[in-house]
TORKOL-4160 file (C-alpha; in steps of 0.2 Angstrom, whole numbers, padded with zeros to 4 digits, m for minus):
378
<pt num="1" X="m0314" Y="m0924" Z="0132"/>
<pt num="2" X="m0319" Y="m0919" Z="0152"/>
<pt num="3" X="m0312" Y="m0903" Z="0158"/>
<pt num="4" X="m0307" Y="m0899" Z="0175"/>
<pt num="5" X="m0298" Y="m0885" Z="0183"/>
<pt num="6" X="m0294" Y="m0890" Z="0201"/>
<pt num="7" X="m0292" Y="m0876" Z="0213"/>
<pt num="8" X="m0290" Y="m0875" Z="0235"/>
<pt num="9" X="m0288" Y="m0866" Z="0250"/>
<pt num="10" X="m0293" Y="m0849" Z="0245"/>
<pt num="11" X="m0296" Y="m0845" Z="0262"/>
<pt num="12" X="m0307" Y="m0829" Z="0261"/>
<pt num="13" X="m0306" Y="m0820" Z="0273"/>
<pt num="14" X="m0288" Y="m0817" Z="0279"/>
<pt num="15" X="m0283" Y="m0803" Z="0283"/>
<pt num="16" X="m0266" Y="m0796" Z="0289"/>
<pt num="17" X="m0255" Y="m0783" Z="0288"/>
<pt num="18" X="m0262" Y="m0764" Z="0297"/>
<pt num="19" X="m0267" Y="m0758" Z="0282"/>
<pt num="20" X="m0284" Y="m0751" Z="0277"/>
<pt num="21" X="m0293" Y="m0751" Z="0260"/>
<pt num="22" X="m0296" Y="m0732" Z="0263"/>
<pt num="23" X="m0313" Y="m0731" Z="0249"/>
<pt num="24" X="m0322" Y="m0751" Z="0260"/>
<pt num="25" X="m0315" Y="m0748" Z="0276"/>
<pt num="26" X="m0308" Y="m0764" Z="0278"/>
<pt num="27" X="m0292" Y="m0773" Z="0279"/>
<pt num="28" X="m0283" Y="m0771" Z="0263"/>
<pt num="29" X="m0275" Y="m0789" Z="0264"/>
<pt num="30" X="m0293" Y="m0794" Z="0265"/>
<pt num="31" X="m0301" Y="m0787" Z="0252"/>
<pt num="32" X="m0284" Y="m0792" Z="0239"/>
<pt num="33" X="m0290" Y="m0805" Z="0242"/>
<pt num="34" X="m0307" Y="m0807" Z="0239"/>
<pt num="35" X="m0303" Y="m0797" Z="0225"/>
<pt num="36" X="m0292" Y="m0808" Z="0218"/>
<pt num="37" X="m0304" Y="m0823" Z="0221"/>
<pt num="38" X="m0316" Y="m0817" Z="0212"/>
<pt num="39" X="m0305" Y="m0812" Z="0195"/>
<pt num="40" X="m0297" Y="m0828" Z="0197"/>
<pt num="41" X="m0316" Y="m0837" Z="0196"/>
<pt num="42" X="m0318" Y="m0825" Z="0178"/>
<pt num="43" X="m0301" Y="m0831" Z="0173"/>
<pt num="44" X="m0309" Y="m0850" Z="0175"/>
<pt num="45" X="m0326" Y="m0845" Z="0167"/>
<pt num="46" X="m0316" Y="m0838" Z="0152"/>
<pt num="47" X="m0307" Y="m0856" Z="0151"/>
<pt num="48" X="m0324" Y="m0866" Z="0150"/>
<pt num="49" X="m0320" Y="m0882" Z="0161"/>
<pt num="50" X="m0334" Y="m0892" Z="0162"/>
<pt num="51" X="m0332" Y="m0892" Z="0179"/>
<pt num="52" X="m0323" Y="m0883" Z="0194"/>
<pt num="53" X="m0317" Y="m0890" Z="0207"/>
<pt num="54" X="m0309" Y="m0883" Z="0225"/>
<pt num="55" X="m0300" Y="m0896" Z="0235"/>
<pt num="56" X="m0304" Y="m0887" Z="0254"/>
<pt num="57" X="m0303" Y="m0872" Z="0264"/>
<pt num="58" X="m0314" Y="m0859" Z="0254"/>
<pt num="59" X="m0314" Y="m0850" Z="0270"/>
<pt num="60" X="m0302" Y="m0847" Z="0282"/>
<pt num="61" X="m0312" Y="m0849" Z="0298"/>
<pt num="62" X="m0328" Y="m0860" Z="0302"/>
<pt num="63" X="m0337" Y="m0842" Z="0306"/>
<pt num="64" X="m0333" Y="m0834" Z="0289"/>
<pt num="65" X="m0335" Y="m0816" Z="0290"/>
<pt num="66" X="m0347" Y="m0809" Z="0280"/>
<pt num="67" X="m0338" Y="m0801" Z="0266"/>
<pt num="68" X="m0331" Y="m0818" Z="0262"/>
<pt num="69" X="m0348" Y="m0828" Z="0261"/>
<pt num="70" X="m0354" Y="m0810" Z="0250"/>
<pt num="71" X="m0338" Y="m0816" Z="0240"/>
<pt num="72" X="m0343" Y="m0835" Z="0240"/>
<pt num="73" X="m0360" Y="m0831" Z="0233"/>
<pt num="74" X="m0354" Y="m0819" Z="0219"/>
<pt num="75" X="m0342" Y="m0833" Z="0216"/>
<pt num="76" X="m0357" Y="m0846" Z="0213"/>
<pt num="77" X="m0366" Y="m0832" Z="0204"/>
<pt num="78" X="m0352" Y="m0831" Z="0189"/>
<pt num="79" X="m0352" Y="m0850" Z="0189"/>
<pt num="80" X="m0368" Y="m0853" Z="0189"/>
<pt num="81" X="m0373" Y="m0839" Z="0173"/>
<pt num="82" X="m0356" Y="m0851" Z="0164"/>
<pt num="83" X="m0365" Y="m0865" Z="0166"/>
<pt num="84" X="m0349" Y="m0872" Z="0178"/>
<pt num="85" X="m0351" Y="m0884" Z="0191"/>
<pt num="86" X="m0344" Y="m0882" Z="0208"/>
<pt num="87" X="m0339" Y="m0897" Z="0215"/>
<pt num="88" X="m0331" Y="m0896" Z="0233"/>
<pt num="89" X="m0325" Y="m0904" Z="0248"/>
<pt num="90" X="m0322" Y="m0896" Z="0264"/>
<pt num="91" X="m0305" Y="m0892" Z="0273"/>
<pt num="92" X="m0300" Y="m0892" Z="0289"/>
<pt num="93" X="m0300" Y="m0872" Z="0292"/>
<pt num="94" X="m0319" Y="m0869" Z="0286"/>
<pt num="95" X="m0326" Y="m0886" Z="0295"/>
<pt num="96" X="m0332" Y="m0888" Z="0310"/>
<pt num="97" X="m0322" Y="m0897" Z="0325"/>
<pt num="98" X="m0337" Y="m0909" Z="0329"/>
<pt num="99" X="m0354" Y="m0918" Z="0321"/>
<pt num="100" X="m0366" Y="m0906" Z="0332"/>
<pt num="101" X="m0362" Y="m0886" Z="0324"/>
<pt num="102" X="m0366" Y="m0882" Z="0308"/>
<pt num="103" X="m0355" Y="m0880" Z="0294"/>
<pt num="104" X="m0357" Y="m0862" Z="0285"/>
<pt num="105" X="m0359" Y="m0872" Z="0266"/>
<pt num="106" X="m0376" Y="m0876" Z="0272"/>
<pt num="107" X="m0382" Y="m0859" Z="0265"/>
<pt num="108" X="m0375" Y="m0864" Z="0248"/>
<pt num="109" X="m0389" Y="m0879" Z="0247"/>
<pt num="110" X="m0401" Y="m0864" Z="0244"/>
<pt num="111" X="m0392" Y="m0860" Z="0227"/>
<pt num="112" X="m0401" Y="m0864" Z="0213"/>
<pt num="113" X="m0385" Y="m0866" Z="0201"/>
<pt num="114" X="m0376" Y="m0882" Z="0201"/>
<pt num="115" X="m0366" Y="m0885" Z="0215"/>
<pt num="116" X="m0360" Y="m0899" Z="0227"/>
<pt num="117" X="m0352" Y="m0898" Z="0245"/>
<pt num="118" X="m0347" Y="m0913" Z="0251"/>
<pt num="119" X="m0345" Y="m0908" Z="0272"/>
<pt num="120" X="m0352" Y="m0922" Z="0282"/>
<pt num="121" X="m0338" Y="m0933" Z="0288"/>
<pt num="122" X="m0344" Y="m0946" Z="0276"/>
<pt num="123" X="m0339" Y="m0949" Z="0259"/>
<pt num="124" X="m0350" Y="m0946" Z="0244"/>
<pt num="125" X="m0349" Y="m0944" Z="0226"/>
<pt num="126" X="m0356" Y="m0936" Z="0213"/>
<pt num="127" X="m0356" Y="m0936" Z="0194"/>
<pt num="128" X="m0355" Y="m0923" Z="0180"/>
<pt num="129" X="m0355" Y="m0929" Z="0162"/>
<pt num="130" X="m0342" Y="m0945" Z="0160"/>
<pt num="131" X="m0336" Y="m0942" Z="0176"/>
<pt num="132" X="m0337" Y="m0949" Z="0194"/>
<pt num="133" X="m0331" Y="m0936" Z="0207"/>
<pt num="134" X="m0326" Y="m0945" Z="0224"/>
<pt num="135" X="m0328" Y="m0934" Z="0236"/>
<pt num="136" X="m0320" Y="m0936" Z="0258"/>
<pt num="137" X="m0321" Y="m0920" Z="0266"/>
<pt num="138" X="m0308" Y="m0916" Z="0279"/>
<pt num="139" X="m0312" Y="m0927" Z="0292"/>
<pt num="140" X="m0312" Y="m0928" Z="0312"/>
<pt num="141" X="m0298" Y="m0943" Z="0314"/>
<pt num="142" X="m0287" Y="m0949" Z="0302"/>
<pt num="143" X="m0295" Y="m0966" Z="0304"/>
<pt num="144" X="m0309" Y="m0956" Z="0296"/>
<pt num="145" X="m0302" Y="m0956" Z="0281"/>
<pt num="146" X="m0299" Y="m0972" Z="0279"/>
<pt num="147" X="m0317" Y="m0978" Z="0282"/>
<pt num="148" X="m0322" Y="m0964" Z="0267"/>
<pt num="149" X="m0311" Y="m0973" Z="0256"/>
<pt num="150" X="m0315" Y="m0990" Z="0261"/>
<pt num="151" X="m0331" Y="m0986" Z="0254"/>
<pt num="152" X="m0328" Y="m0978" Z="0235"/>
<pt num="153" X="m0332" Y="m0987" Z="0221"/>
<pt num="154" X="m0325" Y="m0985" Z="0206"/>
<pt num="155" X="m0336" Y="m0985" Z="0190"/>
<pt num="156" X="m0328" Y="m0995" Z="0177"/>
<pt num="157" X="m0342" Y="m0983" Z="0163"/>
<pt num="158" X="m0333" Y="m0964" Z="0169"/>
<pt num="159" X="m0317" Y="m0957" Z="0173"/>
<pt num="160" X="m0313" Y="m0958" Z="0193"/>
<pt num="161" X="m0309" Y="m0945" Z="0199"/>
<pt num="162" X="m0306" Y="m0943" Z="0219"/>
<pt num="163" X="m0304" Y="m0927" Z="0229"/>
<pt num="164" X="m0299" Y="m0926" Z="0247"/>
<pt num="165" X="m0289" Y="m0913" Z="0259"/>
<pt num="166" X="m0277" Y="m0917" Z="0272"/>
<pt num="167" X="m0257" Y="m0920" Z="0270"/>
<pt num="168" X="m0250" Y="m0933" Z="0259"/>
<pt num="169" X="m0239" Y="m0946" Z="0270"/>
<pt num="170" X="m0224" Y="m0942" Z="0259"/>
<pt num="171" X="m0223" Y="m0922" Z="0263"/>
<pt num="172" X="m0227" Y="m0926" Z="0282"/>
<pt num="173" X="m0209" Y="m0914" Z="0285"/>
<pt num="174" X="m0223" Y="m0900" Z="0279"/>
<pt num="175" X="m0234" Y="m0898" Z="0291"/>
<pt num="176" X="m0243" Y="m0882" Z="0294"/>
<pt num="177" X="m0247" Y="m0885" Z="0311"/>
<pt num="178" X="m0265" Y="m0880" Z="0309"/>
<pt num="179" X="m0280" Y="m0885" Z="0318"/>
<pt num="180" X="m0287" Y="m0905" Z="0314"/>
<pt num="181" X="m0273" Y="m0907" Z="0301"/>
<pt num="182" X="m0275" Y="m0924" Z="0298"/>
<pt num="183" X="m0262" Y="m0934" Z="0285"/>
<pt num="184" X="m0269" Y="m0946" Z="0272"/>
<pt num="185" X="m0259" Y="m0961" Z="0267"/>
<pt num="186" X="m0251" Y="m0968" Z="0250"/>
<pt num="187" X="m0263" Y="m0981" Z="0246"/>
<pt num="188" X="m0276" Y="m0964" Z="0245"/>
<pt num="189" X="m0262" Y="m0955" Z="0236"/>
<pt num="190" X="m0258" Y="m0966" Z="0225"/>
<pt num="191" X="m0274" Y="m0976" Z="0223"/>
<pt num="192" X="m0277" Y="m0981" Z="0205"/>
<pt num="193" X="m0289" Y="m0964" Z="0199"/>
<pt num="194" X="m0289" Y="m0953" Z="0183"/>
<pt num="195" X="m0285" Y="m0940" Z="0194"/>
<pt num="196" X="m0283" Y="m0935" Z="0212"/>
<pt num="197" X="m0286" Y="m0917" Z="0218"/>
<pt num="198" X="m0278" Y="m0912" Z="0233"/>
<pt num="199" X="m0280" Y="m0896" Z="0246"/>
<pt num="200" X="m0270" Y="m0890" Z="0260"/>
<pt num="201" X="m0254" Y="m0891" Z="0256"/>
<pt num="202" X="m0250" Y="m0872" Z="0248"/>
<pt num="203" X="m0236" Y="m0879" Z="0237"/>
<pt num="204" X="m0243" Y="m0883" Z="0220"/>
<pt num="205" X="m0234" Y="m0900" Z="0218"/>
<pt num="206" X="m0236" Y="m0917" Z="0210"/>
<pt num="207" X="m0238" Y="m0929" Z="0225"/>
<pt num="208" X="m0242" Y="m0947" Z="0218"/>
<pt num="209" X="m0243" Y="m0954" Z="0200"/>
<pt num="210" X="m0260" Y="m0944" Z="0196"/>
<pt num="211" X="m0261" Y="m0935" Z="0215"/>
<pt num="212" X="m0260" Y="m0916" Z="0215"/>
<pt num="213" X="m0259" Y="m0901" Z="0225"/>
<pt num="214" X="m0267" Y="m0886" Z="0217"/>
<pt num="215" X="m0259" Y="m0876" Z="0230"/>
<pt num="216" X="m0267" Y="m0861" Z="0235"/>
<pt num="217" X="m0274" Y="m0846" Z="0225"/>
<pt num="218" X="m0261" Y="m0832" Z="0236"/>
<pt num="219" X="m0245" Y="m0833" Z="0249"/>
<pt num="220" X="m0252" Y="m0834" Z="0264"/>
<pt num="221" X="m0233" Y="m0832" Z="0273"/>
<pt num="222" X="m0217" Y="m0826" Z="0268"/>
<pt num="223" X="m0215" Y="m0845" Z="0272"/>
<pt num="224" X="m0223" Y="m0847" Z="0254"/>
<pt num="225" X="m0212" Y="m0834" Z="0246"/>
<pt num="226" X="m0204" Y="m0847" Z="0233"/>
<pt num="227" X="m0218" Y="m0860" Z="0229"/>
<pt num="228" X="m0229" Y="m0860" Z="0216"/>
<pt num="229" X="m0248" Y="m0854" Z="0216"/>
<pt num="230" X="m0265" Y="m0855" Z="0206"/>
<pt num="231" X="m0273" Y="m0869" Z="0199"/>
<pt num="232" X="m0273" Y="m0885" Z="0188"/>
<pt num="233" X="m0281" Y="m0890" Z="0172"/>
<pt num="234" X="m0284" Y="m0906" Z="0172"/>
<pt num="235" X="m0291" Y="m0918" Z="0156"/>
<pt num="236" X="m0294" Y="m0935" Z="0167"/>
<pt num="237" X="m0298" Y="m0947" Z="0152"/>
<pt num="238" X="m0278" Y="m0942" Z="0145"/>
<pt num="239" X="m0271" Y="m0942" Z="0161"/>
<pt num="240" X="m0265" Y="m0924" Z="0157"/>
<pt num="241" X="m0260" Y="m0910" Z="0169"/>
<pt num="242" X="m0258" Y="m0891" Z="0166"/>
<pt num="243" X="m0252" Y="m0878" Z="0177"/>
<pt num="244" X="m0265" Y="m0863" Z="0175"/>
<pt num="245" X="m0262" Y="m0845" Z="0181"/>
<pt num="246" X="m0272" Y="m0837" Z="0192"/>
<pt num="247" X="m0272" Y="m0819" Z="0199"/>
<pt num="248" X="m0264" Y="m0815" Z="0217"/>
<pt num="249" X="m0255" Y="m0803" Z="0227"/>
<pt num="250" X="m0235" Y="m0804" Z="0223"/>
<pt num="251" X="m0222" Y="m0806" Z="0235"/>
<pt num="252" X="m0206" Y="m0804" Z="0233"/>
<pt num="253" X="m0189" Y="m0807" Z="0241"/>
<pt num="254" X="m0176" Y="m0792" Z="0241"/>
<pt num="255" X="m0164" Y="m0799" Z="0245"/>
<pt num="256" X="m0150" Y="m0800" Z="0258"/>
<pt num="257" X="m0144" Y="m0784" Z="0263"/>
<pt num="258" X="m0125" Y="m0786" Z="0272"/>
<pt num="259" X="m0125" Y="m0772" Z="0284"/>
<pt num="260" X="m0113" Y="m0771" Z="0296"/>
<pt num="261" X="m0103" Y="m0755" Z="0291"/>
<pt num="262" X="m0119" Y="m0747" Z="0287"/>
<pt num="263" X="m0129" Y="m0732" Z="0295"/>
<pt num="264" X="m0146" Y="m0731" Z="0298"/>
<pt num="265" X="m0146" Y="m0719" Z="0286"/>
<pt num="266" X="m0139" Y="m0729" Z="0274"/>
<pt num="267" X="m0146" Y="m0744" Z="0276"/>
<pt num="268" X="m0162" Y="m0734" Z="0270"/>
<pt num="269" X="m0157" Y="m0727" Z="0257"/>
<pt num="270" X="m0152" Y="m0744" Z="0250"/>
<pt num="271" X="m0171" Y="m0754" Z="0256"/>
<pt num="272" X="m0179" Y="m0738" Z="0246"/>
<pt num="273" X="m0168" Y="m0739" Z="0229"/>
<pt num="274" X="m0172" Y="m0760" Z="0230"/>
<pt num="275" X="m0192" Y="m0755" Z="0234"/>
<pt num="276" X="m0191" Y="m0744" Z="0219"/>
<pt num="277" X="m0188" Y="m0758" Z="0206"/>
<pt num="278" X="m0203" Y="m0769" Z="0211"/>
<pt num="279" X="m0220" Y="m0768" Z="0202"/>
<pt num="280" X="m0232" Y="m0756" Z="0207"/>
<pt num="281" X="m0252" Y="m0762" Z="0200"/>
<pt num="282" X="m0255" Y="m0772" Z="0215"/>
<pt num="283" X="m0247" Y="m0767" Z="0233"/>
<pt num="284" X="m0235" Y="m0781" Z="0237"/>
<pt num="285" X="m0226" Y="m0790" Z="0249"/>
<pt num="286" X="m0207" Y="m0788" Z="0251"/>
<pt num="287" X="m0195" Y="m0797" Z="0261"/>
<pt num="288" X="m0177" Y="m0790" Z="0265"/>
<pt num="289" X="m0163" Y="m0799" Z="0276"/>
<pt num="290" X="m0152" Y="m0788" Z="0285"/>
<pt num="291" X="m0135" Y="m0796" Z="0289"/>
<pt num="292" X="m0122" Y="m0792" Z="0303"/>
<pt num="293" X="m0133" Y="m0776" Z="0308"/>
<pt num="294" X="m0127" Y="m0770" Z="0324"/>
<pt num="295" X="m0142" Y="m0769" Z="0336"/>
<pt num="296" X="m0143" Y="m0750" Z="0337"/>
<pt num="297" X="m0142" Y="m0749" Z="0319"/>
<pt num="298" X="m0155" Y="m0761" Z="0317"/>
<pt num="299" X="m0169" Y="m0751" Z="0334"/>
<pt num="300" X="m0163" Y="m0735" Z="0322"/>
<pt num="301" X="m0170" Y="m0742" Z="0307"/>
<pt num="302" X="m0184" Y="m0745" Z="0313"/>
<pt num="303" X="m0191" Y="m0724" Z="0313"/>
<pt num="304" X="m0202" Y="m0716" Z="0305"/>
<pt num="305" X="m0190" Y="m0717" Z="0286"/>
<pt num="306" X="m0195" Y="m0735" Z="0286"/>
<pt num="307" X="m0213" Y="m0732" Z="0289"/>
<pt num="308" X="m0212" Y="m0720" Z="0273"/>
<pt num="309" X="m0203" Y="m0731" Z="0260"/>
<pt num="310" X="m0215" Y="m0745" Z="0267"/>
<pt num="311" X="m0228" Y="m0735" Z="0258"/>
<pt num="312" X="m0231" Y="m0739" Z="0242"/>
<pt num="313" X="m0232" Y="m0760" Z="0248"/>
<pt num="314" X="m0243" Y="m0769" Z="0256"/>
<pt num="315" X="m0231" Y="m0776" Z="0268"/>
<pt num="316" X="m0212" Y="m0776" Z="0271"/>
<pt num="317" X="m0204" Y="m0788" Z="0281"/>
<pt num="318" X="m0187" Y="m0787" Z="0288"/>
<pt num="319" X="m0178" Y="m0801" Z="0294"/>
<pt num="320" X="m0162" Y="m0794" Z="0306"/>
<pt num="321" X="m0147" Y="m0803" Z="0311"/>
<pt num="322" X="m0132" Y="m0796" Z="0324"/>
<pt num="323" X="m0115" Y="m0802" Z="0325"/>
<pt num="324" X="m0114" Y="m0816" Z="0335"/>
<pt num="325" X="m0131" Y="m0821" Z="0331"/>
<pt num="326" X="m0133" Y="m0840" Z="0336"/>
<pt num="327" X="m0149" Y="m0850" Z="0329"/>
<pt num="328" X="m0151" Y="m0867" Z="0334"/>
<pt num="329" X="m0156" Y="m0879" Z="0320"/>
<pt num="330" X="m0165" Y="m0893" Z="0315"/>
<pt num="331" X="m0159" Y="m0908" Z="0316"/>
<pt num="332" X="m0168" Y="m0913" Z="0300"/>
<pt num="333" X="m0158" Y="m0904" Z="0284"/>
<pt num="334" X="m0172" Y="m0904" Z="0273"/>
<pt num="335" X="m0184" Y="m0896" Z="0286"/>
<pt num="336" X="m0191" Y="m0881" Z="0274"/>
<pt num="337" X="m0198" Y="m0873" Z="0292"/>
<pt num="338" X="m0185" Y="m0867" Z="0305"/>
<pt num="339" X="m0197" Y="m0860" Z="0322"/>
<pt num="340" X="m0180" Y="m0859" Z="0330"/>
<pt num="341" X="m0175" Y="m0848" Z="0318"/>
<pt num="342" X="m0188" Y="m0838" Z="0314"/>
<pt num="343" X="m0193" Y="m0836" Z="0334"/>
<pt num="344" X="m0175" Y="m0826" Z="0334"/>
<pt num="345" X="m0179" Y="m0816" Z="0320"/>
<pt num="346" X="m0196" Y="m0812" Z="0323"/>
<pt num="347" X="m0190" Y="m0804" Z="0341"/>
<pt num="348" X="m0176" Y="m0794" Z="0334"/>
<pt num="349" X="m0186" Y="m0784" Z="0324"/>
<pt num="350" X="m0196" Y="m0778" Z="0338"/>
<pt num="351" X="m0184" Y="m0765" Z="0343"/>
<pt num="352" X="m0185" Y="m0770" Z="0360"/>
<pt num="353" X="m0172" Y="m0764" Z="0375"/>
<pt num="354" X="m0155" Y="m0774" Z="0374"/>
<pt num="355" X="m0160" Y="m0784" Z="0389"/>
<pt num="356" X="m0176" Y="m0788" Z="0389"/>
<pt num="357" X="m0174" Y="m0794" Z="0369"/>
<pt num="358" X="m0159" Y="m0804" Z="0376"/>
<pt num="359" X="m0171" Y="m0811" Z="0393"/>
<pt num="360" X="m0184" Y="m0815" Z="0379"/>
<pt num="361" X="m0171" Y="m0824" Z="0366"/>
<pt num="362" X="m0164" Y="m0836" Z="0381"/>
<pt num="363" X="m0180" Y="m0841" Z="0390"/>
<pt num="364" X="m0187" Y="m0844" Z="0370"/>
<pt num="365" X="m0174" Y="m0852" Z="0364"/>
<pt num="366" X="m0172" Y="m0863" Z="0379"/>
<pt num="367" X="m0190" Y="m0868" Z="0381"/>
<pt num="368" X="m0190" Y="m0870" Z="0360"/>
<pt num="369" X="m0175" Y="m0881" Z="0361"/>
<pt num="370" X="m0183" Y="m0893" Z="0375"/>
<pt num="371" X="m0198" Y="m0895" Z="0365"/>
<pt num="372" X="m0190" Y="m0900" Z="0349"/>
<pt num="373" X="m0178" Y="m0912" Z="0357"/>
<pt num="374" X="m0191" Y="m0923" Z="0366"/>
<pt num="375" X="m0199" Y="m0920" Z="0348"/>
<pt num="376" X="m0185" Y="m0928" Z="0340"/>
<pt num="377" X="m0179" Y="m0942" Z="0354"/>
<pt num="378" X="m0199" Y="m0952" Z="0352"/>
């Protein structure tokens, strides 16, 4: 019986928020991601899989930070000690955008451990035990996926597992709008494999009969707050898939606060009370929405007291909506992300002078509305 663990989208090297770890001097969010990734590798080793599959975006950049490399090599050392092969495809974040730039994964070719990384813009296969892994990294063009897929030769004597990185056509409305984000047509995600390990989409979910996104290990934006994270434990022989919780920095929704009749001091007291309810083992991220708050009150909230109550958190995102706000809606009712609403929320959270805020909202909303309108009319 073959046991595979599938992870993806670890994005080593991501840094966010203006918090510094006092011991290392490193961006605190960046350090959290490194620490959680190594803790996840330890948890995976305890599961004793026959192989660990990483379906892309090991790094957040094609030119990883030094500590991102160090963390990846530490993880590979742990896997080597546990005699667990690592099988990886390159994702769109960490693969060169031309054939003439050397990929960061080339350094791992010198590691003595059992590791196979597909990153050369071509189909490759790799055999472990009774399973053949068919590997298609992030490609330069959408058509290149189809060309690579046409080279796959499934074995009648092995379990066959496809590993690739891209956006399944069934969830094209969940685009991340990142560079080299290519769509996978449904003939790939519904093909007859014992398992299809996908990377790119950060929400752990089943796409085809045997195709799964493991999701990212971490919450990488507030838009992912309600998504499932972690890894997947796969038995390709029985075609069974189970979720594997792995360490991550928590992200909490503190709900809505209707602030129309409240002073800045009262809002601060309520925010502090909600923050007090959060676990503190790891400094978490949190979001709160202030509804119907007067603009002058919102500006008063953004002061020293707010900085004080934020201190126990990695980050506190405050979404502000004032009376009379007009937020343009997308025409697609099932859209998961409303860029116009996010734009209004971001501008209002900056504490700008009223004239400046009004001008930016007017001009920005006009531009966004025009662009989105053109997109839907095509």
